[in-house]
N, C-alpha and C positions, 0 to 999 in steps of 0.2 A: 389609572386615575393618576391626572397629570400632575406634574411635580413641580417647581420651578427651577432654575438653572442649578445646579450645584456647582458652587462658586468656590467653597471654603467647608469646613467642619460642622459649622451651624447652618449653612444652607442643607448639608446632608442630612442633619439633625432634625432640621424643621419638616422636610419632607420626609423623613422617616417617621417622624411623631404622627403625620397626618395618615400614614399608610397603617402603623398600629393601631391606632384610634379608631379608622375605619373598620378592620378586622375585628377589635375588641367590641365594635358596636353589634358585630352578629352573633356573640355568644349571649345564650340565654341561662337562666337560673339552674338549668340542669345538666349545663355542661361544663361545669366547672372541675370535675373531676375524669374526663376526659382524657385520655392518654396523650403526651407529646411525642414529637420525636426525639427528642430531648428525654432519654430513659428514665431520669429519675423525678420528672416533674409532668404533672398533669396539668390542666389550663389555670386551677387555680396556684399553684405553688410555681409557674414560670409567670404569673403575673406576682406574686410576691417577690420571687426574686428579681425583676424587673425593676420594682421599685425601690429593694432594697438598693440595686445598681444605681437608680437614677437620684435617690439620697445621699450615697457615697459620694458620688459625680457632682452633685449641688457643693456638697462639703469642702470638696478638694478645690472647689472652684472660688471659695470662701463665703460662699450664701446657702448655709445650713437649708434643708426644710425643716422647718420645727415639727408638723405635723402632715401626715399624708391623708389627704381628703377623704370623708366618708361617700359612699354611693356603691355604684358600678365599678366593673374593673376597667370601662372605657374613663370612666369619670375621675377615678384615683390615677389613672397612667396620663391621662391629657394634663390634668394639673401639675403632679411630678415633671413629665416632660418638661413641661410649659416653662417650669421653675428652674431644671436644670439647664434650659437652655439659656434662659433669662442670665441664670447665674454666669454662663460661660462668655453670655456678651457683654455682662459687665465686667469680667476679670479679663477678657481678650485673650487670644491666641499665642501671642509674643513670649519669648523667656521660655523658661524651666518651671517645674511646679514640684513641691516634696509631695510624695505618694508614698507613706510609711517611710520607711529607711532610705529609699530611692529618690531619685531626681528623674524627671523626663521631661520632653518636650510638653509645652503645655498643649498645643495644637494637637498631639497624638493623644494625651489624654483626653479631650474633647471628643476625640473623634470614636471613643468609646460609647457614646452617646447614640450615634447614630446606628453603632455595630448592634447594641442592645436589642433598641427599638425594632430594627428591619430584621434581625434575626427571629426574634421572640414574637416577629408578627407572623413570620414564616411559620412558626412551630405552631402558632394558635390555628392558623388558617388549616395547616395540616390535619390537626385532632378536629377541626370541626369538617374535613372531605371538603376545604375549597382552596381557592388557590388565592394571590396576592399578585397584582398588577403593580411591575415596580418598573421603572424606564432603564434602558440599559446604562445610560449616563449616572444614573444614582447607584445600583449594585455595581458597577464596575468602580465607582470611586468608594463606595463603601468597602469593597475588597482589595481595592489598591491600599488603604489605610488600616485595614484589618492586618494584612502581610507585614507592617510596619508595627503594629501593636501587638498581637499576638506570636510574641517568640517562644521557642521550644519550652523553657522554662513556667511560662505562664497558663501552656496547657494542662497539666495535671490539675483535676479538681476544677477546672472553668473550661475546657474544651477537649471534645473527643480528638484524636489523633485524624489529621485531615483524610478525606476519603478521596480517593481519584473519583474525576469530573469524567463524566463521558466526553468524548472528541467534540461534539456538536452540542455542549452544554452551552446555555445561556449565561451571560454574567450573573445572575442571581444562584443559577444553580451550582455555579462555580465558588462562589460566596458561601451557600448553604455547605458545599464538599469541604471548602478550608474548614470550618466551623466543626467537622466531624459529624454531620448530619447526611443521610442519604435521602434524596428525594422520591 
């Protein structure tokens, strides 16, 4: 799937949203209970987690998502993802932002949008027995951002320990391994 150039966190989020929505388009009504590589989540649970993350990220950017759209997983994530990206566009990537008791660079907080969308698109694709097509440019960019965002104290309860990627791994495989998953 062709993506636009990855120029910043929001361009990466736009491209990741397209991939995630395309992957969710393949989910049928009977697929929700399929196990994903994320040990605690089936497809329905991954989507609920993703919607929760997008809702939180929208609120952090100052534009809370009041209600999640009804409909398919695809429609819900498309609407919530669009809202989160628009919230960050309106807020901008400069400066710092308060996240709970901590301050973080706004740009790195916004980077979580693409990380969530791309990794969970991969989770769903694997559960469906499919693959996703992601440019090396996008997956390398998201991995670079993830290495700055996912600090050791953030892993517990959110990400598994990093898995060693094969020497010949693609940038997407390296991203997946970084988040504690195996392909």
